[in-house]
N, C-alpha and C positions, 0 to 999 in steps of 0.2 A: 424418670417419667415412664409409665407403662404404656406400651403400644396398644391401641384399641384393636379389636378384631373386626373382620368383615368389611363392609363398605366404609366404615368409619376410618379405616387405615389411610384411605386416600386423603381425606381432610387432614389427618394428622401429619402425613408426609408433606402436604402443601404448607401447613403451618410451620413445620420445621425448616423448610426451604426458605420461606419468606423471612423467618427470623434470622437467617444467616446470609441473606443476599447482599447486605451492605450497600444498598442503593440501586441494585439492578432492577429492571422493570420486567413484569411478566405480562405477556399478551395472550398466551395460549397455554394455560397451566396444566391441562391434562387432556391429551388428545390421543386416542388409540393406544392408551396405556403408557404414553411417553410424556414425561414432564418437560416442558419447554421453557427456557429462559431467554428473554430478549434484552440485549444491551442496546440502549439508545445510541443511534449513530448520528454524528454531527451532520452528515450529508443529507439526512432525511428531509430537513426543512427546505434545503435548496432544491431537492428533487421535486417537492410539492410545488414550490414557486415556479420552477421551470415548466412543469406540466401545465400550469395555468397560462404560460406565455408562449409555448411551442406546441405544434402538432405532435412532435415526437421527442422523447428524451432517452438517451442511452446511458446506462450505468456500466462502465467498464472497470475491470479489475481482475486480479488473479482468481483462478478457480478456488472455490471453498473459502472465499474471504467474507461471505455473507450477503452477496448480491441478491440471491433468491429470497433470503429471509427478509431483507429490507424491502424488496419489491412486494413480497407477500404481505408485509405489514401495511404498506401504502395502499395496495390494491384492495385489501380487506376493508379499508375504510371508505372505499369508493363503490357505491352500489352498482351491481351488475358487472363488475370487472371480470375479465377472463384471463387465466394464466395458462400459457402453453410452453412446454419444455421440449425443445427440438431433439433432445436425446431420447425422448419417448416416441416410439414409432407411431403410436396412435395420434399424438399431438402433431407430429410431423406430417401425417397424412391429411390432417385437417387443413393444412396450408398448401395442398397441391394446387388449389385454385384460390389464391389469396383474395381476389376481388369478390368472389362469391362468399367467402367466409366473412369478410368485413361487411358486405351488403346484408348478410343474414344476422349480423350483430352490430346494428347501428348505434351510434351515440353512447358507446361504452368504452372504457379503457381496456385495451388489449395488451397484455404483457407477454413478450416472447423471450424466452431464456435460451442462452447459448446460440446467439444469432450468428456467430462466426461459422457454424456448421452449415449454414445455407446463405452465403453472402449474395447469391443471385436474387434473393428475395427482395433486396432493397429497390431494384428497378420497378417491381410491381407495387411496392409500398409508396413510391413517389407518386405514381398516378392516382392511387387511392387517396392519399392525403391531399393532393391538389384538388381533386374532385370534391372532397368533403369540406375542405377549408374550415376545420375546427381544431381547437387545441385539446390537450389531454386525451388524445386518441390512441397513442402508441407509447409503450415503455419497453425498450429492448435492453437485454443484458448480454454482455459478451466478455469472454475470458481472453481477449486480445486487444491491443491498442487500436485506435482509429486508423493508424497507418496499415496495420495488418488486415483490417477489414475496410480498406481504402474505398472500395466501391460504395460503401454506405455513406461515407463523408462526401463523396462526389455526387451521388444521385439524390441524396437528401439534403444537400447544402441549402441553408436558409430555412430548413424545416425542422432541424434536429439540434438539440443541445447535448453535448458530451460532458459527462461527469465521471470522475474516477473514484471508486471506493477502494480503500486500502484495508488490510487487516486492522484489528483494533488499534486505536490510537490511545496514548497514555491519558489524554484528557477526556476519553470516553468511558474510562474505567473508574468505578467508585471503590472506596476502601482499598486504595492502590497499594500493591506490593511490587516495588520496582524490580526486584530480582526475579520474581515469577514472570513478569512481562519480558524481561531481558532474556531469561532462559528459554521460555516457551514460545516467544514471539507472539504475534497478534492474530494468527489464524484461529477462528473460533473453536474448532475441535481440539486444537493443540492447547490453547490457553485455558479452556474449560475442562480439560481432561482430569480424571480423578486423581492422578498423581503424575510426577515428572516422567516416570518410565513409560506410561501409556502415551504421554505427550510426545516423547522421543520416537516411539514406534510409529505413531501417526505421521510425524514429519518425515521419517525415512520412507514410509510408504508413499507419501505425497511426492517426494522427489522421484521415486521410481515410476509412479503413475505419470508424472509430468513428462519424463523422458520417453517412456514407452507408449503412452497413449495420447497425450496432449499435442506433442510435436507432430506426429503423423496426421492428427486431425486438422492441424493448421496448415497442412500441406508441405511440411519440411521433411525431406528424406535425409536426415542427419543420423549417423550411427550413435545410438544411445550411449555407448561406452565413451566415445570421443567427447560428446557434449558433457557427460558427467565428469570426465577428467578436467575439462576446461572450467566447469562450474566449481569444482573443488579447488583448482588453482586460484580462481578468482576469490574464493573464500579465504585462502591463505594470504592474499594480498589485498583484501578488502580495505579500502581507505588509502591505498597507495596509488601513485601515478602509474598508469598503464604502460607497459612495454609489450606491445603486440608482437614484435619480432621475436622476443625472447620466449613468449608463450607459444608462438608458432613453431619454434625449434623444438620445444619440449613435446609438442603434440604431433610433430611431423607434418604440419600444414603451413600454408603461407600466412603472412601477417594479415593479408586482405581477408582470408578465410576466417581468421580469428576475429577480426572486426565484424564480419558478417554474423558470426555465431553470437558475439556479444550483443549485437543489435537485436537479434532474435530474442535473447534472454531479457533484454531491456524492454522490448515491445510486448513481451508476455508477462511483464511486471515482476520478474525475478531479480533483475539487476538495475541499479541506478547508475547512470553515467553522468558525472559532474564535470562541466567544462571549466577551464581556467578563466580567470578574470583578466581581460586585456584592457587595462586602463591606459590612458594617455600618459604613460610614465616612461622615462628614459632608463629602463631596466631590462636586463635579459630575463625574460619570463619563460617559465615552463609552459610548453604548448600542448603536451599530451593531457588527456582527461584523467580523472580518477574514476575508479569503479567501486561500487558498494553492493554487497548482497543486501537486498532491501529488508527482508524479514530476519530479525536476529535469531529466531528459533531455527529457521532453515540454515542460517549461517553456522550455528553451533552444531546442527546435525551433520553438516558437511565437514566440520572440523572434528567430529566424533567427541564433542564435549557434552557430558551427560548431566552434570549437576553443578551446583554453585561452587563447591570446593575445587573441582577441576577447573572451572572457569577462572576463579581467583588466582590459581597457581599457574595458569597458562600464559605463555609469552604473548599470545594474541589478545589478552584481556583489553588492552588499550584500544586495539583496532575494533574489537567487538562493540565496546562502549561508543566509540566514534561512529561506527556504522549505524548503531541503534539511534543515537541522537540525531544524526543527519537525516535519517528517514522520518523520525518524528517531527523534526522542524520543517523539512521540505513538504511533508504531507499536510501540514497545517498552514502552509503559505496561501495567501489570497492576494494575488497581484504582485508578488515579489519573485524575482528570478534568482535562483541560487547559483553561486560559483565558488571556486576556491582560488586562493592566491598564493603563488610561490615564485620566487626569483632564483636565478642561478647562484646568487650570493647567499641564499639561505633565509631570506625574509619570507615568512609564510603565515597564513591564517586559514583555519579549516573551512570557514564559510564566509562568503560575502553575499549579503542579500541586497538586491538592487531593485529600486522602484523609481523609474525616471532618474532624477538627479540625486535621490536619496541613497545612501549606502549604510548598511548596518553590518558590523562584524560579529562573528561568532567563533570562539575558540572552544575546543572540547577536551576535557582532561578527566581521566579515570582516577580521580583522587578526591579525598575529603578535604585536602588543603592545596588546591591547585596553584601552581606557580608558573605563569607564562614565561617562555624562553625569550632570549634576546631577539630571535627571529620574529617572534610575535610583535614585539615593540617596534622593530624595524618596519614590519608590514603596516602597522598602524600609522607610522610616520609617512609611509609611501601613499597610502590610500586615503587617510584622513576621514574615516567613517564618522558619522554624527554620534554614534555610540557603539560600544563593543561589549558583548556579554561573554563571560567565561563560564561555560556550563560544566559543573563538576558534581560530585556526589556529596553535596552539602545540604544541610537542612534549612539554612537561612541565607538570604542575599546580603551582600555587603560590598561596598566600593573599595577598589584598590587604586583608583585613579579617578580624577574628575569625570572622565568619560568611559570608564571601564568598571563593570560590575560583575562580581562572581555570584552565580545563582544556581539553583537546581533546574533540572529539565522542566518540571511542572511550574516552577516559578517563572521561567522564561516564557512558557506557553501561555501563561496568564496574561502576559504583556505583548504577545506577538502580534495581535491584531492592531493595536494602537501604538505599541512601543512607548509605553509610559515609563519614565525613568524614576 
């Protein structure tokens, strides 16, 4: 097909992109010379519902995961909405007198990005929201957990709903390529990069920026080199039981310092800490938590794995797959608490999902023909979950026991809401 010349080339480019989007949605196709693609986020509907029910809604998540894009999509559909980015000095100046700014902009949604840069703002916002007594007034975005911006959860208690946005989830992506998602992770700029090399460069720059820029902005005076070493060590043991004393010896710091650093990585959405399941069982249970690098692309960048072939031949392939699946499952949970189960005698299962008296088991195998170990069956006997899923690299689901089903990740996620067997 011949490319048209002049202004017609824009239309031609748009048509070519639309033909190859495989289900992605476009909301701003051409703006300032940049073609923009928007992937629908599962969280969007919940944000809209909460805005109708609360004066303020907070979307928290790691930097560059798509919070601003999602907020822009939502606010663009609400007439009169105002978007402020606190990293922009001009926008920051507008909030020198928050009460005046809100008074001059009544009855409209105000979105404030990177709220963690000015946590003292929350006390002023409380008085404003109480005086106005209306919903859909404030949408705040932050790159830190509610505990790291604790002042917000304290001063706006009862007035604000907190939601977490993750990088892209597998069930948000159409025309799904499992290994592309596994290799690149879910950060939009990494996943949508024009090739794997550009994606890897972006992820390495992200890691550098997080250590040298984000940590100081959050108020932590931690040597970047020390935190990078710990982060890399956690990558090598992702999915394993944490031994903070051993890590502390390797870093030359105390085990309490290691735990504090891991807590910071966790509350800035880089690491997931999974607690052991302590059932009322007369067994010697493992009491230390497991740690996972949350984004598989960041995990592979820390491990210096650049492509599919390197990953398939790497001894950490099973750990990478487990980390990826754990994050996808946990990020899709709605009302379920995740744990792992392991005893000193060797009974173990990767995930136990708990909701009240209900228990669901999840085992994760990087195999096209997964075969659970004896420790898995012993764990099933101990815990007696109502159903257990073995998530492997399979195309179709099939039972291997009346209450045990082998399935793919996407097959499991289709059932995760209602757990239909």
